[in-house]
C-alpha positions in Angstrom: 109.9 6.8 191.9 107.8 5.9 195.0 104.1 5.6 194.9 103.7 8.7 197.1 105.7 10.8 194.6 103.7 9.5 191.6 100.4 10.4 193.2 101.6 14.0 194.0 102.8 14.5 190.4 99.5 13.3 189.0 97.4 15.7 191.2 99.6 18.6 190.1 99.1 17.8 186.4 95.3 17.4 186.8 95.1 20.8 188.7 97.0 22.6 185.9 94.7 21.2 183.3 91.6 22.4 185.2 93.1 25.9 185.4 93.7 26.0 181.7 90.2 24.8 180.9 88.6 27.4 183.2 90.7 30.3 181.6 89.6 29.2 178.1 86.0 29.1 179.1 86.1 32.6 180.6 87.7 34.0 177.4 85.1 32.4 175.3 82.3 33.8 177.4 83.6 37.3 177.1 83.8 37.0 173.3 80.2 35.7 173.1 78.7 38.2 175.5 78.4 40.9 172.8 79.5 43.6 175.2 81.9 46.0 173.4 84.7 47.6 175.4 84.0 51.2 176.6 85.2 53.7 173.9 87.9 56.1 174.7 86.4 59.5 175.2 87.2 62.1 172.5 88.1 65.6 173.7 85.3 68.2 173.0 86.5 71.3 171.1 84.6 74.5 171.8 84.0 76.9 168.9 85.1 80.5 169.0 82.4 83.2 169.0 78.8 83.1 170.0 76.1 81.3 168.1 74.4 83.6 165.8 70.7 83.8 165.0 71.2 81.8 161.8 73.6 79.2 163.1 76.9 78.9 164.9 79.1 80.9 162.5 79.8 84.0 164.5 78.6 86.5 167.0 74.8 86.8 167.6 73.1 89.7 165.8 72.5 92.6 168.1 69.0 93.3 169.2 67.2 96.3 167.7 67.4 99.4 169.9 64.1 100.1 171.5 62.7 103.5 170.5 61.6 104.4 174.0 62.8 106.8 176.6 65.2 105.5 179.4 62.6 106.5 182.0 59.3 108.2 181.9 61.0 111.4 182.9 63.7 111.2 180.2 64.0 112.4 176.6 65.4 110.6 173.6 67.2 111.9 170.6 64.1 111.0 168.5 62.0 113.3 170.7 64.2 116.4 170.6 62.4 119.5 169.6 64.2 122.2 167.7 64.4 125.7 169.2 65.9 129.1 168.6 69.7 129.0 168.2 69.9 125.5 166.9 72.3 125.1 164.0 71.0 123.0 161.1 72.2 121.6 157.8 69.5 121.2 155.2 70.4 118.9 152.3 68.2 118.5 149.2 69.4 115.6 147.1 70.6 116.7 143.7 69.8 120.3 144.4 73.0 121.9 145.8 71.6 125.4 145.4 68.8 124.5 147.9 71.1 122.9 150.4 71.9 125.3 153.3 73.6 125.5 156.7 71.6 127.9 158.9 70.5 128.7 162.4 67.0 128.8 163.8 66.2 132.5 164.4 64.8 133.9 167.6 61.3 133.9 166.0 61.7 130.1 165.6 61.9 130.2 161.8 64.4 129.4 159.1 64.6 130.8 155.5 65.2 128.6 152.5 65.4 129.4 148.7 62.1 129.1 146.8 59.9 128.4 149.9 61.0 131.3 152.1 60.3 131.2 155.8 59.3 127.9 157.5 58.7 127.3 161.2 61.2 125.1 163.0 60.6 125.9 166.6 59.0 123.0 168.5 59.4 120.5 165.6 61.5 117.4 165.5 64.1 117.2 162.7 61.9 114.6 160.9 58.8 116.9 161.1 60.8 119.8 159.7 62.2 117.6 157.0 58.7 116.6 156.0 57.5 120.2 156.0 60.3 121.3 153.7 59.8 118.4 151.3 56.1 119.2 151.1 56.8 122.9 150.4 59.4 122.0 147.7 57.1 119.7 145.7 55.8 122.8 143.9 59.3 123.4 142.6 61.2 120.1 142.7 60.0 116.7 141.5 60.0 114.2 144.4 62.4 116.2 146.6 64.6 114.1 149.0 65.3 116.2 152.0 67.7 115.6 155.0 67.7 117.7 158.2 70.9 117.4 160.3 71.0 119.0 163.8 74.7 120.2 163.9 74.4 122.0 167.2 71.5 121.8 169.6 72.1 125.1 171.5 68.4 125.3 172.5 68.7 122.1 174.5 69.6 123.9 177.7 69.1 123.4 181.4 69.9 125.6 184.4 71.5 124.6 187.7 71.1 127.2 190.4 71.6 127.4 194.1 74.3 125.9 196.4 76.6 124.5 193.7 80.1 125.6 192.9 79.4 126.7 189.3 75.7 127.6 188.8 74.6 128.5 185.4 73.3 127.1 182.0 74.4 123.8 180.5 73.7 122.5 177.0 72.4 119.0 176.7 74.4 117.0 174.2 72.5 113.8 175.0 70.5 112.1 177.8 71.8 113.7 181.0 70.9 112.8 184.6 70.6 115.1 187.5 73.7 113.6 189.0 75.6 114.4 185.8 74.3 117.9 185.7 75.4 118.5 189.3 78.8 117.1 188.6 79.2 119.6 185.7 78.1 122.4 188.0 81.2 121.6 190.2 79.4 119.8 193.0 77.8 121.2 196.2 78.8 124.0 198.4 79.3 123.3 202.1 75.8 124.0 203.4 73.8 122.6 200.4 70.7 120.6 201.4 71.3 117.5 199.2 68.1 115.8 200.2 65.8 118.7 199.1 66.8 119.3 195.5 64.0 120.2 193.1 63.7 120.0 189.3 61.4 122.6 187.9 59.9 121.4 184.6 57.6 123.5 182.4 54.7 121.9 180.6 52.8 124.5 178.6 51.7 127.2 181.0 52.3 125.2 184.1 55.4 124.2 186.0 55.9 120.7 187.6 58.1 120.2 190.6 60.1 116.9 190.9 61.7 116.1 194.2 65.3 114.6 194.1 67.2 113.2 197.0 70.9 113.2 196.1 72.0 111.0 199.1 69.4 108.4 198.3 70.3 108.4 194.6 74.0 107.8 195.4 73.4 105.3 198.1 70.8 103.1 196.4 71.7 103.7 192.8 68.2 104.7 191.9 66.1 107.8 191.1 68.2 108.5 188.1 66.0 111.3 186.6 66.9 112.4 183.1 66.7 116.1 182.5 64.8 117.7 179.6 65.5 120.9 177.7 64.3 123.8 179.8 64.6 122.1 183.2 65.9 124.1 186.1 67.7 122.2 188.9 67.4 124.0 192.3 69.8 123.2 195.1 68.7 124.9 198.3 
């Protein structure tokens, strides 16, 4: 072996040794640094249903229904006043002989066993219930009375003028002017849709409410709710 070849072999061995020492030092530094490897992310599982008021076990409890009218011009089921022609079912708990299905007479009264005539016109079903219970206390110990409105025939409105089918309609629930006009078959050819009036009696006076059909349809506003006794006039 020549001197030149021996020198080259020696340099190669020394370089390899240095590389091994450097690698060992790097590995030792990594172990002593205290840095843990990044954890593998765990997939997040969503729960079915909506979190409830008491936890995440199901659907949220529904909010209580507000006991208010939809608009200041509207009427609610709680505010409905009885009138002539309304069909009622009176139930007195534990007293089948006192329970009756009857109709409010034209004079606004109904007749029940023991207590006779009692006024119903203008009262709510709750007010009539309380009146019957009070009258029955003379004959029944702690009477429990239920008044059910089976048919509200007195809740009527009138649609007149330039509509296809003018006449009387019975309100079975909150009804807007648009709905009443639809039930009347829509407009005739020359109806003035922007000049509709709702005539509403209040005691001895009559209030006039203007209604613009085109604006209501275009802007989705002015949804006036009709009240029993209203008259819709389409010029």
